[in-house]
A tleap script that builds the chain and sets N, CA, C and O, in Angstrom:
source leaprc.protein.ff14SB
mol = sequence {
  NMET GLU PRO GLY LEU THR GLN ARG ARG GLY
  LEU ALA LEU PHE GLU ARG SER ILE CYS HIE
  LEU GLN LEU GLY ARG GLU LEU TYR ASP ARG
  LYS LYS PHE GLY LYS GLY ASP PHE MET GLN
  LEU LEU GLU SER GLU ILE GLY SER PHE GLU
  ASP VAL LEU GLU CYS LEU GLU HIE THR SER
  VAL GLY GLY PHE LEU ASP ASP VAL ASN PHE
  LYS ALA THR ALA ALA ARG ASP ASP ALA GLU
  SER TRP LEU SER GLN LEU GLN GLU GLY THR
  CLEU
}
set mol.1.N position { 189.763 -48.629 213.900 }
set mol.1.CA position { 190.365 -49.883 214.106 }
set mol.1.C position { 189.509 -51.673 213.651 }
set mol.1.O position { 188.540 -52.326 214.040 }
set mol.2.N position { 190.038 -51.737 213.161 }
set mol.2.CA position { 189.114 -53.230 213.003 }
set mol.2.C position { 189.324 -54.205 214.319 }
set mol.2.O position { 190.183 -54.168 215.200 }
set mol.3.N position { 188.240 -55.066 214.117 }
set mol.3.CA position { 188.265 -55.489 215.856 }
set mol.3.C position { 189.842 -57.137 215.056 }
set mol.3.O position { 190.449 -57.207 213.988 }
set mol.4.N position { 189.833 -57.964 216.187 }
set mol.4.CA position { 190.704 -58.625 216.226 }
set mol.4.C position { 192.127 -58.696 215.738 }
set mol.4.O position { 192.916 -57.986 216.360 }
set mol.5.N position { 192.569 -59.356 214.825 }
set mol.5.CA position { 194.114 -59.431 215.295 }
set mol.5.C position { 194.648 -59.231 213.340 }
set mol.5.O position { 195.715 -59.624 212.867 }
set mol.6.N position { 193.635 -58.598 212.656 }
set mol.6.CA position { 194.137 -58.268 211.231 }
set mol.6.C position { 195.686 -57.710 211.128 }
set mol.6.O position { 196.362 -57.042 211.911 }
set mol.7.N position { 195.981 -58.318 209.715 }
set mol.7.CA position { 197.473 -56.921 209.850 }
set mol.7.C position { 196.887 -55.673 209.343 }
set mol.7.O position { 197.523 -54.697 209.741 }
set mol.8.N position { 195.496 -55.273 208.307 }
set mol.8.CA position { 195.277 -54.193 208.554 }
set mol.8.C position { 195.170 -53.169 209.576 }
set mol.8.O position { 195.323 -51.950 209.499 }
set mol.9.N position { 194.841 -54.012 210.664 }
set mol.9.CA position { 194.603 -53.046 212.373 }
set mol.9.C position { 195.866 -53.357 212.766 }
set mol.9.O position { 195.957 -52.984 213.935 }
set mol.10.N position { 196.775 -53.790 212.446 }
set mol.10.CA position { 198.168 -54.422 212.830 }
set mol.10.C position { 198.800 -52.733 212.661 }
set mol.10.O position { 199.138 -51.920 213.521 }
set mol.11.N position { 198.767 -52.635 210.691 }
set mol.11.CA position { 199.405 -51.787 210.192 }
set mol.11.C position { 199.107 -49.844 210.497 }
set mol.11.O position { 199.703 -48.775 210.373 }
set mol.12.N position { 198.067 -50.273 210.853 }
set mol.12.CA position { 196.630 -48.637 211.385 }
set mol.12.C position { 196.962 -48.271 212.558 }
set mol.12.O position { 197.192 -47.072 212.717 }
set mol.13.N position { 197.102 -49.349 213.907 }
set mol.13.CA position { 197.519 -49.045 215.137 }
set mol.13.C position { 199.101 -48.990 214.847 }
set mol.13.O position { 199.448 -47.946 215.400 }
set mol.14.N position { 199.828 -49.366 214.474 }
set mol.14.CA position { 201.470 -48.977 214.317 }
set mol.14.C position { 201.569 -47.432 214.141 }
set mol.14.O position { 202.059 -46.626 214.932 }
set mol.15.N position { 200.975 -47.191 212.889 }
set mol.15.CA position { 200.797 -45.545 212.540 }
set mol.15.C position { 200.194 -44.725 213.141 }
set mol.15.O position { 200.181 -43.552 212.767 }
set mol.16.N position { 199.491 -45.186 214.316 }
set mol.16.CA position { 198.808 -43.878 215.464 }
set mol.16.C position { 199.706 -43.784 216.534 }
set mol.16.O position { 200.078 -42.758 217.104 }
set mol.17.N position { 200.043 -45.017 216.770 }
set mol.17.CA position { 200.901 -45.609 218.092 }
set mol.17.C position { 202.513 -44.494 217.628 }
set mol.17.O position { 202.998 -43.567 218.276 }
set mol.18.N position { 202.908 -45.018 216.455 }
set mol.18.CA position { 204.357 -44.016 216.310 }
set mol.18.C position { 203.845 -42.542 216.249 }
set mol.18.O position { 204.381 -41.798 217.071 }
set mol.19.N position { 202.769 -41.896 215.311 }
set mol.19.CA position { 202.842 -40.789 215.775 }
set mol.19.C position { 202.885 -39.880 217.461 }
set mol.19.O position { 203.424 -38.827 217.802 }
set mol.20.N position { 202.066 -40.864 218.183 }
set mol.20.CA position { 201.723 -41.096 219.681 }
set mol.20.C position { 203.073 -40.860 220.993 }
set mol.20.O position { 203.214 -40.388 222.122 }
set mol.21.N position { 203.680 -41.398 220.154 }
set mol.21.CA position { 205.006 -41.639 221.098 }
set mol.21.C position { 205.701 -40.453 220.772 }
set mol.21.O position { 205.999 -39.588 221.596 }
set mol.22.N position { 206.014 -40.410 219.296 }
set mol.22.CA position { 206.927 -39.329 218.913 }
set mol.22.C position { 206.590 -38.189 219.446 }
set mol.22.O position { 207.424 -37.490 220.021 }
set mol.23.N position { 205.490 -37.894 219.343 }
set mol.23.CA position { 204.699 -36.483 219.701 }
set mol.23.C position { 205.041 -36.099 221.292 }
set mol.23.O position { 205.533 -35.095 221.808 }
set mol.24.N position { 204.711 -36.954 221.652 }
set mol.24.CA position { 204.871 -37.634 223.429 }
set mol.24.C position { 205.847 -36.963 223.718 }
set mol.24.O position { 205.823 -35.823 224.183 }
set mol.25.N position { 207.276 -37.951 223.337 }
set mol.25.CA position { 208.620 -37.376 223.367 }
set mol.25.C position { 208.808 -36.062 223.333 }
set mol.25.O position { 209.120 -35.408 224.328 }
set mol.26.N position { 208.587 -35.460 221.882 }
set mol.26.CA position { 208.677 -34.216 221.915 }
set mol.26.C position { 208.437 -33.225 223.179 }
set mol.26.O position { 209.281 -32.680 223.891 }
set mol.27.N position { 206.681 -33.148 223.244 }
set mol.27.CA position { 206.168 -32.742 224.256 }
set mol.27.C position { 206.683 -32.751 225.572 }
set mol.27.O position { 206.748 -31.771 226.314 }
set mol.28.N position { 207.072 -33.987 225.845 }
set mol.28.CA position { 207.936 -34.074 227.083 }
set mol.28.C position { 209.322 -33.379 227.090 }
set mol.28.O position { 209.507 -32.520 227.951 }
set mol.29.N position { 210.183 -33.630 226.329 }
set mol.29.CA position { 211.190 -33.016 225.968 }
set mol.29.C position { 211.436 -30.970 226.073 }
set mol.29.O position { 212.544 -30.517 226.360 }
set mol.30.N position { 210.689 -30.394 225.898 }
set mol.30.CA position { 209.911 -29.211 225.535 }
set mol.30.C position { 209.256 -28.860 227.040 }
set mol.30.O position { 208.932 -27.698 227.283 }
set mol.31.N position { 209.172 -29.362 227.513 }
set mol.31.CA position { 208.736 -29.454 229.245 }
set mol.31.C position { 207.399 -29.013 229.065 }
set mol.31.O position { 207.051 -28.243 229.961 }
set mol.32.N position { 206.311 -29.302 227.986 }
set mol.32.CA position { 205.117 -29.069 227.564 }
set mol.32.C position { 203.836 -30.156 228.041 }
set mol.32.O position { 202.630 -29.936 227.928 }
set mol.33.N position { 204.700 -31.766 228.778 }
set mol.33.CA position { 204.129 -32.387 228.890 }
set mol.33.C position { 204.713 -32.912 230.086 }
set mol.33.O position { 205.932 -33.006 230.228 }
set mol.34.N position { 203.559 -33.385 231.279 }
set mol.34.CA position { 203.978 -33.482 232.206 }
set mol.34.C position { 204.856 -35.212 232.524 }
set mol.34.O position { 204.645 -36.150 231.756 }
set mol.35.N position { 205.860 -35.355 233.826 }
set mol.35.CA position { 206.330 -36.763 233.711 }
set mol.35.C position { 205.062 -37.459 234.413 }
set mol.35.O position { 205.751 -37.923 235.321 }
set mol.36.N position { 204.271 -37.734 234.608 }
set mol.36.CA position { 202.532 -38.192 234.631 }
set mol.36.C position { 202.154 -38.859 233.495 }
set mol.36.O position { 202.190 -40.086 233.395 }
set mol.37.N position { 201.686 -37.883 232.379 }
set mol.37.CA position { 200.823 -37.686 231.553 }
set mol.37.C position { 202.083 -38.614 230.744 }
set mol.37.O position { 201.784 -39.643 230.139 }
set mol.38.N position { 203.321 -38.178 230.806 }
set mol.38.CA position { 204.159 -39.425 229.535 }
set mol.38.C position { 204.129 -40.657 230.053 }
set mol.38.O position { 203.849 -41.604 229.319 }
set mol.39.N position { 204.454 -40.873 231.609 }
set mol.39.CA position { 204.760 -42.144 231.446 }
set mol.39.C position { 203.103 -43.186 231.007 }
set mol.39.O position { 203.177 -44.354 230.627 }
set mol.40.N position { 201.826 -42.474 231.167 }
set mol.40.CA position { 200.774 -42.994 231.118 }
set mol.40.C position { 200.724 -43.244 230.209 }
set mol.40.O position { 200.252 -44.365 230.022 }
set mol.41.N position { 201.213 -42.322 228.767 }
set mol.41.CA position { 201.176 -42.574 227.185 }
set mol.41.C position { 202.187 -43.358 226.996 }
set mol.41.O position { 202.229 -43.907 225.895 }
set mol.42.N position { 203.306 -43.654 227.995 }
set mol.42.CA position { 204.132 -44.889 227.464 }
set mol.42.C position { 203.513 -45.893 228.248 }
set mol.42.O position { 202.680 -45.004 228.426 }
set mol.43.N position { 203.156 -46.714 228.794 }
set mol.43.CA position { 202.225 -47.133 229.338 }
set mol.43.C position { 201.150 -47.675 228.124 }
set mol.43.O position { 201.172 -48.722 227.478 }
set mol.44.N position { 200.767 -47.210 228.108 }
set mol.44.CA position { 199.421 -47.281 227.093 }
set mol.44.C position { 200.388 -47.236 225.471 }
set mol.44.O position { 199.788 -47.992 224.707 }
set mol.45.N position { 201.355 -46.754 224.910 }
set mol.45.CA position { 201.393 -47.816 223.727 }
set mol.45.C position { 202.519 -48.755 224.121 }
set mol.45.O position { 202.773 -49.412 223.111 }
set mol.46.N position { 203.203 -49.075 224.980 }
set mol.46.CA position { 204.105 -50.307 224.339 }
set mol.46.C position { 202.928 -50.727 224.961 }
set mol.46.O position { 203.134 -49.759 225.694 }
set mol.47.N position { 200.999 -51.645 225.766 }
set mol.47.CA position { 200.711 -51.922 224.839 }
set mol.47.C position { 199.995 -52.387 223.526 }
set mol.47.O position { 199.740 -53.531 223.149 }
set mol.48.N position { 199.694 -50.938 222.822 }
set mol.48.CA position { 199.025 -51.130 221.731 }
set mol.48.C position { 200.373 -51.507 220.992 }
set mol.48.O position { 200.281 -52.227 219.998 }
set mol.49.N position { 201.577 -51.086 221.392 }
set mol.49.CA position { 203.169 -52.112 220.379 }
set mol.49.C position { 202.893 -53.336 220.256 }
set mol.49.O position { 203.090 -54.092 219.304 }
set mol.50.N position { 202.316 -53.559 221.494 }
set mol.50.CA position { 201.998 -55.088 221.609 }
set mol.50.C position { 201.148 -56.231 220.962 }
set mol.50.O position { 201.465 -57.390 220.693 }
set mol.51.N position { 199.527 -55.298 220.729 }
set mol.51.CA position { 198.912 -55.403 219.887 }
set mol.51.C position { 199.676 -55.312 218.546 }
set mol.51.O position { 199.732 -56.439 218.055 }
set mol.52.N position { 200.223 -54.480 217.851 }
set mol.52.CA position { 200.523 -54.559 216.659 }
set mol.52.C position { 201.172 -55.694 216.788 }
set mol.52.O position { 200.741 -56.638 216.126 }
set mol.53.N position { 202.380 -55.916 217.670 }
set mol.53.CA position { 203.298 -57.436 216.853 }
set mol.53.C position { 202.593 -58.686 217.378 }
set mol.53.O position { 203.358 -59.649 217.437 }
set mol.54.N position { 201.402 -58.920 217.757 }
set mol.54.CA position { 200.713 -59.949 217.918 }
set mol.54.C position { 199.804 -60.135 216.487 }
set mol.54.O position { 199.292 -61.138 215.988 }
set mol.55.N position { 199.846 -58.394 215.964 }
set mol.55.CA position { 198.340 -58.561 214.600 }
set mol.55.C position { 200.022 -59.192 213.160 }
set mol.55.O position { 199.746 -59.620 212.039 }
set mol.56.N position { 201.253 -59.076 213.581 }
set mol.56.CA position { 201.915 -59.092 212.519 }
set mol.56.C position { 202.889 -60.303 213.065 }
set mol.56.O position { 204.099 -60.362 212.845 }
set mol.57.N position { 202.245 -61.104 213.698 }
set mol.57.CA position { 203.010 -62.525 214.325 }
set mol.57.C position { 203.522 -62.840 213.200 }
set mol.57.O position { 204.736 -63.038 213.215 }
set mol.58.N position { 202.777 -62.991 211.854 }
set mol.58.CA position { 202.845 -64.353 211.118 }
set mol.58.C position { 203.085 -63.584 209.582 }
set mol.58.O position { 203.039 -64.151 208.491 }
set mol.59.N position { 203.288 -62.478 209.777 }
set mol.59.CA position { 204.200 -61.817 208.369 }
set mol.59.C position { 205.176 -63.020 207.647 }
set mol.59.O position { 205.816 -64.048 207.866 }
set mol.60.N position { 204.771 -62.069 206.642 }
set mol.60.CA position { 205.810 -63.431 205.083 }
set mol.60.C position { 207.299 -62.432 205.651 }
set mol.60.O position { 207.069 -61.251 205.911 }
set mol.61.N position { 208.577 -62.884 205.797 }
set mol.61.CA position { 210.146 -62.021 206.003 }
set mol.61.C position { 210.243 -61.925 204.137 }
set mol.61.O position { 210.025 -62.574 203.113 }
set mol.62.N position { 210.806 -60.420 204.716 }
set mol.62.CA position { 211.160 -59.511 203.738 }
set mol.62.C position { 209.919 -58.649 202.868 }
set mol.62.O position { 210.157 -58.004 201.846 }
set mol.63.N position { 208.925 -58.747 203.327 }
set mol.63.CA position { 208.209 -58.050 203.058 }
set mol.63.C position { 207.820 -56.547 203.771 }
set mol.63.O position { 208.585 -56.326 204.710 }
set mol.64.N position { 207.033 -55.691 203.604 }
set mol.64.CA position { 207.166 -54.536 203.938 }
set mol.64.C position { 206.123 -54.501 205.278 }
set mol.64.O position { 206.233 -53.579 206.087 }
set mol.65.N position { 205.130 -55.540 205.457 }
set mol.65.CA position { 205.030 -55.358 206.865 }
set mol.65.C position { 205.963 -56.150 207.697 }
set mol.65.O position { 205.796 -55.787 208.862 }
set mol.66.N position { 206.726 -56.924 207.635 }
set mol.66.CA position { 207.889 -57.294 208.301 }
set mol.66.C position { 209.287 -56.365 208.763 }
set mol.66.O position { 210.030 -56.501 209.735 }
set mol.67.N position { 209.304 -55.291 207.543 }
set mol.67.CA position { 209.933 -53.643 208.307 }
set mol.67.C position { 208.661 -52.974 209.143 }
set mol.67.O position { 208.885 -51.862 209.621 }
set mol.68.N position { 207.391 -53.531 209.356 }
set mol.68.CA position { 206.952 -52.658 210.205 }
set mol.68.C position { 206.990 -53.453 211.733 }
set mol.68.O position { 206.866 -52.945 212.848 }
set mol.69.N position { 207.238 -55.095 211.307 }
set mol.69.CA position { 207.329 -55.290 212.929 }
set mol.69.C position { 208.616 -54.899 213.252 }
set mol.69.O position { 208.682 -54.506 214.417 }
set mol.70.N position { 209.785 -54.858 212.577 }
set mol.70.CA position { 210.953 -54.593 212.996 }
set mol.70.C position { 211.045 -53.215 213.483 }
set mol.70.O position { 211.978 -52.949 214.240 }
set mol.71.N position { 210.031 -52.104 213.087 }
set mol.71.CA position { 209.750 -50.868 213.731 }
set mol.71.C position { 209.297 -50.405 214.755 }
set mol.71.O position { 209.592 -49.408 215.413 }
set mol.72.N position { 208.156 -51.600 214.928 }
set mol.72.CA position { 207.060 -51.639 216.287 }
set mol.72.C position { 207.946 -52.171 216.813 }
set mol.72.O position { 208.051 -51.435 217.794 }
set mol.73.N position { 209.108 -53.312 216.996 }
set mol.73.CA position { 209.715 -54.058 217.992 }
set mol.73.C position { 210.085 -52.799 218.409 }
set mol.73.O position { 209.509 -52.372 219.410 }
set mol.74.N position { 211.081 -51.962 217.767 }
set mol.74.CA position { 212.172 -51.193 218.393 }
set mol.74.C position { 211.373 -49.536 219.043 }
set mol.74.O position { 212.013 -48.707 219.690 }
set mol.75.N position { 210.057 -49.405 218.706 }
set mol.75.CA position { 209.760 -48.584 219.397 }
set mol.75.C position { 208.938 -49.241 220.518 }
set mol.75.O position { 208.977 -48.865 221.689 }
set mol.76.N position { 208.322 -50.079 220.136 }
set mol.76.CA position { 208.291 -50.705 221.604 }
set mol.76.C position { 209.436 -50.523 223.057 }
set mol.76.O position { 209.219 -50.182 224.220 }
set mol.77.N position { 210.478 -50.860 222.452 }
set mol.77.CA position { 211.785 -50.742 223.118 }
set mol.77.C position { 212.447 -50.062 223.920 }
set mol.77.O position { 213.067 -50.159 224.979 }
set mol.78.N position { 211.967 -48.866 222.627 }
set mol.78.CA position { 212.438 -47.787 223.194 }
set mol.78.C position { 211.468 -47.039 224.640 }
set mol.78.O position { 211.925 -46.914 225.776 }
set mol.79.N position { 210.076 -46.627 224.192 }
set mol.79.CA position { 208.685 -46.906 224.884 }
set mol.79.C position { 209.498 -47.463 226.476 }
set mol.79.O position { 209.906 -46.546 227.189 }
set mol.80.N position { 209.674 -48.658 226.895 }
set mol.80.CA position { 210.464 -49.238 227.698 }
set mol.80.C position { 211.278 -48.841 228.098 }
set mol.80.O position { 211.503 -48.883 229.307 }
set mol.81.N position { 212.133 -48.234 227.144 }
set mol.81.CA position { 213.442 -47.967 228.669 }
set mol.81.C position { 213.309 -46.440 228.990 }
set mol.81.O position { 213.672 -45.928 230.049 }
set mol.82.N position { 212.795 -45.845 228.038 }
set mol.82.CA position { 212.238 -44.147 228.625 }
set mol.82.C position { 211.193 -44.966 229.552 }
set mol.82.O position { 212.045 -45.465 230.287 }
set mol.83.N position { 210.493 -45.253 229.840 }
set mol.83.CA position { 209.596 -45.691 230.936 }
set mol.83.C position { 210.726 -45.820 232.153 }
set mol.83.O position { 210.918 -45.043 233.088 }
set mol.84.N position { 211.367 -46.990 231.846 }
set mol.84.CA position { 212.616 -47.509 232.859 }
set mol.84.C position { 213.090 -46.089 233.432 }
set mol.84.O position { 213.057 -45.857 234.641 }
set mol.85.N position { 213.560 -45.096 232.428 }
set mol.85.CA position { 214.181 -44.349 232.846 }
set mol.85.C position { 213.640 -42.939 233.767 }
set mol.85.O position { 214.419 -42.137 234.282 }
set mol.86.N position { 212.106 -42.851 233.836 }
set mol.86.CA position { 211.346 -42.453 234.151 }
set mol.86.C position { 211.392 -42.392 235.573 }
set mol.86.O position { 211.818 -41.601 236.415 }
set mol.87.N position { 210.665 -43.771 235.557 }
set mol.87.CA position { 210.682 -44.457 237.070 }
set mol.87.C position { 211.733 -43.839 237.827 }
set mol.87.O position { 211.722 -43.079 238.796 }
set mol.88.N position { 212.911 -44.510 236.939 }
set mol.88.CA position { 214.562 -44.560 238.080 }
set mol.88.C position { 215.158 -42.814 238.289 }
set mol.88.O position { 216.058 -42.276 238.934 }
set mol.89.N position { 213.977 -42.322 237.253 }
set mol.89.CA position { 214.462 -40.170 237.719 }
set mol.89.C position { 215.615 -40.037 237.084 }
set mol.89.O position { 216.422 -39.335 237.693 }
set mol.90.N position { 216.040 -40.547 235.887 }
set mol.90.CA position { 216.956 -40.344 235.011 }
set mol.90.C position { 216.723 -39.177 233.719 }
set mol.90.O position { 217.367 -38.254 233.219 }
set mol.91.N position { 215.325 -39.869 233.516 }
set mol.91.CA position { 214.940 -38.758 232.205 }
set mol.91.C position { 214.742 -37.471 232.479 }
set mol.91.O position { 214.471 -36.682 231.573 }
savepdb mol mol.pdb
quit
């Protein structure tokens, strides 16, 4: 990954983090990933999605990166929701 807040870094980080989030959820649902490990992954990826959003903060509206920004926000919100549900014992 490139250092700093470049759009290229934001896109690369998004692609990595979305894969981690999807794989982690699938493994957790299959009981192949423990609750504690999944919570740690979620916390890490929430931070990564925050970095993505910061890198893409000044992208133009309507472009490709605007779509990535929308998806990163949705993925972060999902991860936060799942983490909250795990902490409450409902997931």
